[in-house]
C-alpha positions in Angstrom: 83.8 75.1 91.9 87.4 75.0 92.7 90.4 76.9 90.9 93.8 76.3 90.8 97.3 76.9 89.3 98.7 74.6 86.7 102.5 74.1 86.8 104.2 73.6 83.6 107.3 71.7 82.6 108.6 68.1 83.9 109.0 67.8 87.7 111.3 65.0 89.2 109.6 63.2 92.4 110.4 66.0 94.6 109.7 68.5 92.9 106.3 67.5 92.0 105.3 66.4 95.2 106.6 70.2 96.3 104.1 71.0 93.3 101.5 69.3 94.6 101.5 70.9 98.6 101.3 74.0 97.1 98.9 73.5 94.9 96.4 72.2 98.1 98.0 75.3 100.1 96.4 77.7 97.5 93.0 75.7 96.4 90.2 77.4 97.6 86.7 77.5 96.8 84.9 80.0 95.2 81.6 78.9 95.3 81.5 79.3 99.3 80.0 82.6 100.3 83.0 84.3 102.3 83.0 84.8 106.3 79.3 85.6 107.1 79.0 89.1 108.8 78.1 89.4 112.8 76.5 92.6 114.7 77.8 93.7 117.9 75.7 95.6 120.5 77.7 98.1 122.5 76.7 100.0 125.3 77.9 103.3 126.9 76.1 106.2 129.3 72.6 103.4 129.1 73.1 104.1 125.1 72.8 101.4 123.3 74.1 100.5 119.9 74.3 98.1 117.2 77.3 97.4 115.0 78.0 95.7 112.3 81.1 93.9 111.3 82.4 92.6 108.1 84.9 90.0 107.1 86.8 91.8 104.0 90.4 90.4 102.4 92.3 93.4 104.6 95.0 93.4 107.1 93.7 96.1 109.5 90.6 96.5 111.4 89.1 99.4 110.8 85.2 101.6 111.9 83.3 103.7 110.2 80.4 106.3 111.7 78.3 106.6 108.7 76.1 110.2 108.1 73.8 107.8 108.1 74.4 107.0 111.8 75.2 103.4 110.7 78.5 102.3 112.6 80.5 99.4 110.7 83.5 97.5 111.9 85.2 95.9 109.2 88.2 93.1 109.9 90.6 90.9 108.3 88.9 87.3 107.4 90.6 85.4 109.6 90.5 88.1 112.6 89.0 86.4 115.7 85.3 87.5 116.7 87.7 88.1 120.5 90.1 90.8 119.2 87.2 92.9 117.2 85.1 92.9 120.3 88.1 94.6 122.0 88.9 96.9 119.6 85.6 98.2 118.8 85.2 98.7 123.0 88.4 100.5 123.0 86.8 102.6 119.9 83.7 102.9 122.1 83.9 106.7 123.3 85.0 107.8 119.9 82.0 106.0 118.0 79.5 108.1 120.2 81.1 111.2 120.1 81.2 111.0 116.4 77.1 110.4 116.2 76.8 113.2 118.8 78.5 115.4 116.6 76.5 114.1 113.4 73.0 114.5 115.5 74.0 118.2 116.3 75.4 119.2 112.8 72.4 120.7 110.4 71.9 117.8 107.8 70.9 118.2 104.0 70.5 115.2 101.9 73.0 115.1 98.5 71.2 116.4 95.3 71.7 115.1 92.1 73.6 117.7 89.7 72.0 118.6 86.5 72.6 118.0 83.2 74.9 121.2 83.0 76.0 120.5 86.5 77.1 116.7 86.1 79.1 118.0 82.8 81.2 120.7 84.6 81.9 117.9 86.9 82.6 115.7 84.3 85.2 117.7 82.9 86.5 119.0 86.1 86.9 115.8 87.7 88.7 114.5 84.4 91.1 117.3 84.6 92.3 117.0 88.2 93.1 113.1 87.3 95.1 114.0 84.6 96.8 116.6 86.4 98.0 114.3 89.3 98.5 110.8 86.9 101.8 111.4 85.4 103.4 109.7 88.5 101.7 106.5 88.2 101.7 106.5 84.2 105.2 106.9 85.1 104.8 103.6 87.4 103.2 101.7 84.4 99.4 102.3 85.6 96.9 102.6 82.9 94.9 105.8 83.5 91.5 104.6 85.3 88.1 105.5 83.4 86.5 108.4 85.4 82.6 107.1 87.0 80.2 109.6 88.6 77.6 108.7 91.3 75.5 110.6 93.6 77.2 108.6 97.0 75.6 109.0 100.7 78.7 107.8 102.5 81.4 107.7 100.5 83.9 110.5 98.9 84.9 108.1 95.9 86.4 104.6 95.2 89.0 103.1 92.8 90.0 99.6 92.1 92.7 98.3 90.0 90.0 95.5 89.0 87.6 97.4 87.7 90.0 99.8 85.3 87.7 102.6 87.1 87.9 105.7 89.8 84.7 106.2 90.9 84.2 110.1 92.3 81.1 111.6 94.7 79.5 114.5 92.6 79.3 116.5 95.6 82.4 116.9 95.3 81.4 119.5 93.1 80.6 121.6 95.9 82.8 120.9 98.1 85.8 123.7 99.0 88.8 124.2 97.1 91.1 121.4 97.8 89.4 118.9 98.5 88.4 117.6 94.8 91.9 117.3 94.7 92.3 115.7 97.8 89.8 112.4 96.6 91.3 112.4 93.5 95.1 111.6 95.0 93.5 109.3 97.7 91.8 107.0 95.3 94.7 107.2 92.3 96.6 106.0 95.6 95.0 102.9 95.5 95.6 101.5 92.3 99.3 101.1 93.8 98.2 100.3 97.5 94.5 98.8 98.8 94.8 99.2 101.6 94.6 102.5 103.9 98.2 101.3 105.9 101.4 103.2 106.5 102.8 102.9 102.9 99.8 104.2 101.1 99.7 107.5 103.6 103.3 108.0 103.2 102.6 107.9 99.3 99.2 110.7 99.5 101.9 112.5 101.8 104.8 113.0 98.9 101.9 113.3 96.3 100.0 115.9 98.5 102.0 117.1 101.3 99.0 119.0 103.0 97.1 116.1 102.5 96.0 116.3 106.1 94.6 120.0 106.0 92.5 118.8 102.9 90.9 115.9 104.3 89.8 117.8 107.7 88.4 120.5 105.8 86.0 118.0 103.6 85.7 116.4 106.9 84.2 119.6 108.4 81.4 119.9 105.7 81.0 117.1 105.0 79.4 117.4 108.7 76.6 119.1 107.2 76.3 116.7 104.5 74.4 113.4 104.8 
């Protein structure tokens, strides 16, 4: 199934030709699957690691080491695979260092909150969203609905299309200030969908000490898987 953009109005021959060219350029086959994921095998100090490569509609390459010790590289849809491999190999030392830290840290499995705790978390999270949302409302954004989930590898998510902000219930147990950092981080995704320079500049304007809060959260997370 193809989707195209319709043009209204009357065109002369030149404008009609230009419009037809635009239609061809933006036509997209929505029934066709996205670029298939791939796997990279990396060897370091006689250790072999399998890294999943996901292609997403994004601008920059990124790598994440998850608490379950899986490693995921995310790349723009049109990124050449050899460029992905080069990026991963440049990050090899960091990847294995992060895996070693996770393996050495004491682990605990996230536990679902009780009904009473879940109610308290929902109230607290709503309060913190309301506290930080006014600047976004001034920009014309609609306050996202709150969703709670017990997640193993993400602290939260916020996408314009869903109209909702999802927060990990484990944030209810984190040190002071960590919840606020995640709330601000996710609200900033209303403006910027990626983690580019403009995104982090907005986070810093909203929360000048976000780096220290982020550091505390990551430090606490080392006991969280």
